[in-house]
N, C-alpha and C positions, 0 to 999 in steps of 0.2 A: 608217392608214399612219404617222401621227406616233407612235402608241404602239409600233408595230413598230420604228421607227427608234430611239425612246427606249430600249427594252429591248435592242436590238442594241448600242447604245453602252454601256449598263450592263454587259452581258456582256463586251464587249471590254475595258472598264475593269477589271473583276474579273480577267480573264485576264492583262492586263498587270501589274496589281498583284501577283497571285499569283506570276507569273514573276519580278518584281523581288524579292519577298521570298525566293523560293527561291534566286536567284542570290546574294543577300546572305548567306543562311545557309550556302551551299555554299562561300563564299570567305573569305579572310583579311583582316582589317581592323586592322592594328596601328596604334598611335599613333606620333607622332613620336619619343617616348621611352617605353620600357616597361622596368620592372624584370623581369629574368628569374629563374627558379628556379635556385638553386645546390644541388647534391647533394654531400655530403661523407661519406666513410666513415672511421670511426675518428677518430684525432686527427692531422690533417696538420701538418707542420712549417711554420714561418714562414721567409720569406726573410731572410737576414742580410746586413748590409753587408759588402762585400768578397767575397761568395759568387759563384760562377759559376752563371749561369742559362742552360741550354741549351734553345733553342726549335726545334721541328720544325714547319715550315709545309708543308701538303700538301693539295692538291685530289685526293681519292681517287675521284672519279667514281662515286659511289654503289656502290662495290665491284663494278663491272661488269667489270673487267679490260680486256684489249685485243683481245678476240676479235670485237668487233662494230663495225658502222658504224650508229650510231643515226640516225634520220631527220633530226635537227638537226645532224649532223656534216658534211654536205655543203652546198655553196652553194645548191642548189635545194631543200633541206629534204625530200629524197626518199630518204634512206638506208633500207636494208632492215629495220632492226631497231628494235623498240620497248622491249625489256627483255632483261636478261641471264638466262641459265639458272641454276637453283638451284646446280648443281655449280660454275659459274664464280664465283658470289658466295662460296661457301665457300672455294674456292681463293684468291681475291683477299683475303678476310678473313685467311686464314692468312699470306699474304705481307705484308700491311700490319702485322700483329702481329710478324712476323719482323724487319722493318726497324726497328720501334720498339724491340724488344729488343736489336738490334745497336747502335743509335745512342744509346739510353738518354737521351732528352731529358727535361727537367724539366717542360716545358709543350708540349703539342701543339695546333696550330691546324689543325683540319680544315675544309675546305670540301667541299660536296657529299656530305653524309651524308644518307641517307633515313630517314624515320620515318613509318610509316603510309601509305606509297605502294604503290599496286597493283603497279607494275613490279618492286618488290623484296619482294613477299609481305607487305606491311604491317608489316615488322619495324622495330625501333629499332636501326639500325646502330651507333650509339654504344654501346649496351648490349652488342652482340655483341663489339665491340672491348674494351670496359672489363672485361667478364667474364673476359677472358684476360690482363688486366694489373692484378692486384691492387695493385701498388705505386703506382698512381695513385689519389689520395685524393679529388679533387674534380673536378666537371664542371659545365658550363652550356652551354646551346644556345639558338639563336635561329633560327626558321624564316624562309625567304625565298621559299618556294613551298609553299603549304598550302591545299589545296582538298579538299572532300569528294567532289566530282565535277567533272571537266573534260570537256566535250563535244567535245573535239578528236578527230578520227578516229584519231589515232595514240596517244591517251592513254585516253580513255573510262573514266575511273576516278579514284581519289583520287591526290593528290600530297602529298609531304611532304619538302621539301628544306631542310637546315639547316646553319648554322655550328655547330661544337661545339669547345669548348676543354676539354682534359683536363689536369689538373695534379697533380704530386706534392705541391705546396705548397697551403696553405689558400687557398681563394677565399671571400671574405666577401660580395661583392656582384657582380651582373652586370646589365648594361643592354643593351637593344637600341636602337640609334640608326637610325632609318629613313633610307634614301636615296631621292632622287627616282626615279620610274619613268618609262619611256618613254611619251609621250603617244599615246593611241590612242582608239578609240571607247569609249564608257562601259561597254559590256558586256565587251569584251576586256580592259580595264584591271582589271576585278574578278578575272579568272582569271589575270592575268599574274604573273610573278615580282616580288616586292617586296623589292628588295635592301636590305642592312642592314650595320651594323657591330655586332659583338658585343664589348662591353667587359667584361672581368672585372677585379676588384680583388684583388690579393694583398697581405695585410698583411706588414709587416716586423717584425723583433724590436725595433726602436727605436720602434715605434708609428706608423710612416708607412705609406703604401700605394704599390704599383706598379700601373700600369694596363697590362694586356696586351689588345690589340685584334686582332680577327680579322674579315676582310671578303672579299667576293666581288663585284666590280663587274660591271656589265652586259656582255653579249656581243651581237654582231650588232646594234650600235647605229648602224651607218653611216647617214649622212643626218640624224642628230639631234645635239643638243648635250648629250645626257644624260651622256656621260662627263665632260665639263667640269663639269657641275653636281655630279656625284657626287664628283669629285676635290676640288672646292672645299669640299664638306661635310667630307670627310676632313681637309683642311688646316686648316679652322677648328676642328675638334675637337682636333687635335694642338696647335695654337696655344693653345687654351684650357687644355689640360693643362700646357703650358709655363708659362702665366701663373699657374696654380695650384701650380706647382712640384711636380707629380706626375710622377715618372719613368715613361716609357712605352716600349712596343715595339708595333709593329703589323705584322702579316703577312697575306698573303692572295693571292688570284688577282685581279689588277687588270685583266686582259684588255686591257692596253695595252703597246705596245712601249717600250723605253727611249728616251730622247732621242738623236737622231742615229743610231739603229739603222738599218742598211742594209735598206730594204724589199725589195731584190732577193733577200735570202736567204729571204724568206717565199714559199711556193708561190704562183704567180701568181693563181690563183682565190681565194686567201685574203687577198690584199693589200687588197681592198676593205673589209675589216673595220676597217682602221686609217687614221687621218688622218696625212698627212705630218708635221705638227707635233703630236707626241704630247701628249695632255693631262697625262700623268704628269710632264711637265717641271716643273710647279708644285711637286710633292713633292720632286723632286731639287734644285730651286733653294732649297728651304726647310729640308730635313732631310737626315739622313745615312742612306745605304743600307748594310746589313750587307755586301752584295757591292757594292763600289764601281763606279761607272759606268765608270771606265777599264778595269776588268776585263771588263765586258760588251761594250766596244767594242774591246778589244785583240786581239792575235794569237791568244790562246787563247779567243776569244769562245765557241766551241762548248761549252766546259766549263760555261758558265753558261746554256745553253739550258734552258728549263723545260717546254716543251710539245711533244708529239708528236700531231699531229692524227690522228683516226681515219679521216679521208677516205683511201680507198685510193690516190687519185692522188698523195698525199704520200709514199707508199711506206714508211711507218713510220720516217721520219727526223725527228728534232727539228730545227726550223728557226727558233725564235723564243723570246724571253723574255717571259713574262707575269706571273710571280710574284715578289714582292718582300718583304723585311723591312726596315722603317725603324725608327729608334730615336732617343731623345732624348739630349742631351749628358751625361746621368747615367751612361752606359754606355761601357765600352771593349770593342770587338769583339776576341775572342781567336781566333775561327775562324769562317769562313763558307764554305759549299760547297753546290753542287747535287749531290745524290746520284743520279748517272746509272747507276753500276755496279749491275747486277742489279735494276733497278727499272722498266725500260721496258715490261715485260709487266704491270705492276700497274695503271697508270692512264695517262690521256693527259697527266698532269702529273708531273714529277719533284719529289720533296720537297727543300726547302731546310733545311739544318741550320746554326744560328748559335749560337755560344757568346758570352755577354756576361759581363763582370765589373761588378758593381754598385759604382760608385765613390763615391757620396755617401751 
């Protein structure tokens, strides 16, 4: 009897160990700071003092378009769709490229591009875009959801979601700064999204560097303090660049409402996602926003809404601001707008276009 028990325990231990190894191999384990690969074509130009740098910040929702209600788009996580159709991806790709060609940004900050994901046919969506935009010379990416296999019944396959920065100017270095993740059980944490900041360095003609950062903070974090933790990491990084006297710009989908934003404008079942005292106040108190807070709270507030939920109850109407571009004192803002015209069918987020003049 003792031998049977002994061998049963040995077998159970082997099963658990094998499962642990498989989970580790199937999931993504970035460091707190990782250097990312930079790819450049031909000989890109350098940024010059006094030049204008145009930034386009856009969560493109893995090129899915606005035809679907994904399972995570509704409060009960029971939306009907898991993936976009091939035809819809191609249509959305063409529309994203159209907007880029019309706005002519120098640097593009993409959130939610897929690479290697089952739901989008394992393609590298940055490459799909870049192949149609030869004027952009350099790019870098950082994953924040990367798994060989996720055993979730609505996924059941690989994931590959990334931040990508595409630039007409030279990029010399890129770094992935890890953000804290939502605490959960040890197995779920392995498969979870691992949010990050992608920092790229653009050299200038006078031998200095500009830091351009791209991020996507957590969503559906109600009941946790993760948003505060992530915002503090962002603030600390920006303060560090100020101390180093490195000019910077950061854009992204912060998944947070502006300070003093009227929660009543958000669809009732979605208000639970946001705290009354928004965590992003820390950034507004410390840094400058390309679109000033007074514009976001003014009479023309709707011009600056950046998000249209896929939840059909919201009826296809933008009702909140979640996306921002902040900048250091080295820049003068020449123009800043949310491009709402002819973009509501492309993604659940509108793009932000901001033009900066480099003053120092």
